[in-house]
Structures are given as C-alpha cells and as structure tokens.
C-alpha positions as CSV (number, residue, x, y, z in Angstrom):
1,X,23.5,-0.4,-47.6
2,X,23.6,-4.1,-47.1
3,X,22.1,-4.9,-50.5
4,X,25.0,-3.5,-52.4
5,X,27.7,-5.0,-50.1
6,X,26.2,-8.5,-50.5
7,X,26.2,-8.2,-54.3
8,X,29.8,-6.9,-54.2
9,X,31.0,-9.8,-52.0
10,X,29.3,-12.3,-54.3
11,X,30.7,-10.6,-57.4
12,X,34.3,-10.7,-56.0
13,X,33.9,-14.3,-54.8
14,X,32.6,-15.5,-58.2
15,X,35.4,-13.5,-60.0
16,X,38.0,-15.2,-57.8
17,X,36.5,-18.6,-58.8
18,X,35.6,-19.4,-55.2
19,X,32.6,-21.3,-53.9
20,X,30.9,-20.2,-50.7
21,X,32.4,-23.2,-49.1
22,X,36.0,-22.2,-50.1
23,X,35.5,-18.6,-49.0
24,X,34.1,-19.8,-45.7
25,X,37.2,-22.0,-45.2
26,X,39.5,-19.1,-45.8
27,X,37.6,-17.1,-43.2
28,X,37.2,-20.0,-40.7
29,X,33.4,-19.7,-40.7
30,X,30.5,-21.6,-42.2
31,X,29.2,-21.6,-45.8
32,X,25.8,-20.6,-44.4
33,X,27.3,-17.4,-42.9
34,X,28.7,-16.5,-46.3
35,X,25.4,-17.2,-47.9
36,X,23.6,-15.1,-45.4
37,X,26.0,-12.2,-46.0
38,X,25.5,-12.4,-49.8
39,X,21.8,-12.5,-49.4
40,X,21.9,-9.6,-46.9
41,X,20.5,-11.7,-44.0
42,X,23.4,-10.6,-41.9
43,X,24.7,-7.1,-41.0
44,X,28.5,-7.3,-40.9
45,X,31.0,-5.3,-39.0
46,X,33.9,-3.4,-40.5
47,X,36.2,-6.0,-39.1
48,X,34.3,-8.8,-41.0
49,X,34.3,-6.7,-44.2
50,X,38.1,-6.4,-43.9
51,X,38.5,-10.1,-43.3
52,X,36.3,-10.8,-46.4
53,X,38.5,-8.5,-48.5
54,X,41.6,-10.3,-47.3
55,X,40.0,-13.7,-48.0
56,X,38.9,-12.6,-51.5
57,X,42.3,-11.0,-52.1
58,X,40.8,-7.6,-53.1
59,X,41.4,-4.2,-51.6
60,X,39.0,-3.5,-48.8
61,X,38.3,-0.2,-50.6
62,X,36.5,-2.2,-53.3
63,X,34.0,-3.5,-50.8
64,X,33.7,-0.1,-49.0
65,X,33.0,1.5,-52.4
66,X,29.8,-0.6,-52.7
67,X,28.6,1.0,-49.5
68,X,29.6,4.5,-50.6
69,X,27.9,4.3,-54.0
70,X,24.7,2.9,-52.5
71,X,24.7,5.6,-49.8
72,X,25.0,8.3,-52.4
73,X,22.2,6.8,-54.4
74,X,20.0,6.4,-51.4
75,X,20.6,10.0,-50.3
76,X,19.8,11.3,-53.7
77,X,16.7,9.2,-54.1
78,X,15.2,10.4,-50.8
79,X,15.8,14.1,-51.5
80,X,12.9,16.1,-52.5
81,X,12.8,19.6,-54.2
82,X,12.3,22.4,-51.8
83,X,8.7,23.1,-50.8
84,X,7.6,19.5,-51.6
85,X,6.3,17.5,-48.7
C-alpha cells in the first residue's frame, strides 16, 4: 500500500511545481519527513494523508485512490485458482 501512496504524493508534488522543502513548509514539518513519505520509509495516518492533500491542493480522494488501486492489484496478485496450493 505505501509504495503507491508515496509515488502518488511525489507525482502531485512535482505536478504542483513544489519542492519537498516547499511542501514541508506548507505542512509545518521537515523536508526529511516528506522525503521519507515519498520513499515509503514512513507509514502515514489518514489525518496526515488529508493534510498532504490540502497542502498539495488536490482532492484527498486522489491520494486515497492510489491506495485502493494498489489494494485491488495486491489482492488479485495473491489469489490462486481453486485447488492450487
């Protein structure tokens, strides 16, 4: 799950023309924290995800979508045909 959300956050940040430093200032956090999120070194809460969406000026649904898409892919990739161990 975190792999896709990190990519989505980076995508939206770059699309907005923001550096990690600028995004961190909007969120009142550190550049390192933003970097860790984008590199999936941090697990973030729903509250943080919403704050990121606000700082990036994108609908939170856009970031949640990255989670949902990945969850569906993960579920499908782990399913096996019946009778296969």
